[in-house]
N, C-alpha and C positions, 0 to 999 in steps of 0.2 A: 618199836616201831613195828612191832605186831597188828595194836593199835590203828597206825598206819595203814597199816595193807588191811584191815578188815573194811576201813572208812572207802578204802578202793572198791573192795569184794562187794561194799554196800551198794555204791555210787557205780559200780560198771566202768570206771577208766583208771586210768593209772599215777594220776595227778600227785598219790602221795610218793608213791615206787621213783617217779621224774624226781620228787623233793629231794629223797635219801639221795639218788645219785648225784644232785647237783651238790650234796654237801661235801661228799666227797671226792667229786669235782672240786670242789674249792680246798681243799687241803693237799692236790698234788699241784697248784699253781706251783708256776715257776718263779724266781725272785727274782725281782727290776732290773730292767734294761740300765747301767750307768748313766746316759744319756737317751733324751726324746728327742727326735727331730723336727717334731712341732705338737700342736695340743692335740691333734687327733688321734698322735702315736701314743699319749700318754693315755688320755683317756678311754683309748679303746685295752690297755692294758688294768686299768684302776676299775675297771668295767668286773674283771676278773678279779682283781684285787681286794675292792669292796665288797664279793660276794655276790653280786648283782644276778649272775644268771640264777645262785640259790634265792636270792630275796624273790625274785620274779615266780619263781615255782613254788614258793611259800605263800606269796598272794592267790596263786593257782588254787592251790588247796585247801587256803581259808577260803576260798570263795567255791570251794568244788565246780570249778570251771576249765572244763580240760580245752584250752587254747592252744591252739600249737607255737611256739614261743618263737619258731623260724618261718611262721606264714609272710609272705610277700608285703600280704596286706596291712599287716603290723609291723615290718621291720624298723620305718621310718621311726614312728611310732617310741617306739622299745628305743630303740637307740636312744633318743631325744629324752628320754628315762631315764634310760640308766645313767646318762650323762647329768642329769638333773641333779640324780642321789649324790654321785661322782664328787659333783663342785659342790653341793651345798652339804656335805657333810668336809668336805676338806679347807670350805671358808671356816666353819665352825670350829675344826679344828687346828687350825692353822698354828698360833698364838703355844698351844700346850709342843704339837707335834715339834714344833721349831726348838722351843728349851728342850725336849727329850733328847732330840739328835743333837743338839748342842752340847751338852752336857754328855752325852756316850750311853745316853741308855735304851737309845734304838740303835739299828745298825742304817737303817734305812728312810731316807727321807722321800715319802711317795706322798706326794702331795701337789694341788693342782699350782697352786701359789707361786710354789716355789719353783715349778715347774714353765711359770709366767714369766717370774722373776728372772729365771737363768735365757729364757727364750727372747723374752721384748723388754724387759725394764730394766735391770740391773741398778736402775740409781736409787729405788728407795721398794723395801717388802710393801710398802703404804702405797706405791703405784701399783705394785705387784698384784697387790689385793683388790683393788679401784678395779683394776681390768678382771679381774676374774670376775667382781661381783658384775661387771659388765656383761660379761659372756653368760653368765645364770639369767641376767636379764633377758637376753638376745634367746637363749634356750629357751625360755619361759615363753617366750614369743611367740619359735618356733612350732612347740608344745600345739600353742592356740592356735597357730596356720593351719598343723596339721590334721587339727582335730573338723574345723571348719572345712578341710580335702575333705575328710572320709565319713561329712557329711554330708555334702553338696554330692561325694557321688555315690554316695550311700553301698561303699563299699564295704561294710563289716555285716557280720552276722548279729545275731541277740547276745551269741554267748560271749562276743566278741566287745562289744558294750561293755559289757558288765562288766568281763577284763579291764578296759581303758578305764570306766567308772572308777572301781577298785584303784587301780593303780593311780590312780589321780588322788585319792582320799590317801595310799598310801604315800606319795612324796610330799603332800602338803604334811601328814604327820613327821615325816622327817626331816621340813625345813623346822617345821617346830622345835625339835628334838635336837637338834642342831643348833638351835639358838639356847636352851632354856636348861640341856641335863649337863651336868658336871663334868663330865668327860670332854666335851668340847668346849669347858668356860664362864660355864654358867651366861652371870650375867656381864660379861666381859665381852660376848660374844654378839651382843644385841648390837 
């Protein structure tokens, strides 16, 4: 932690301190609700449960990019990034999480596929997976549209664009990890 604070001092910002604070916040998160009224309610919980405020502060730190994550200019983009990471992780880990939950190895099922199944599908988990995949594609389309809007309005600073670029790389890497890592089922997740 001392090295993180030294980087902040040398950079003249506090992105490392923000990262530390977000890590602490992650460990204080509440347990999941028993049910969700809609997918948006689930995703708002999942943003916290998947440590996305911490992940985004890590991105800021790695870029040494002191953007305001609560900026109104970035609000929609950041929300979509959080949704994207949450759903990509959940699609990749669905089978393993379901097996762990069914066998009693974990106490909670916190997965978008499970929520989708409870909200709209109920017929087969394959249908819930397909609907969740369609939602992921929709979010990717929304991210593209939001970036186009930000470009056309010339809405962001150079630092904010650097952050957007870094987080686009982050979500691309997250999708790759969700496909190939054994935690997510490796080849079975392709």
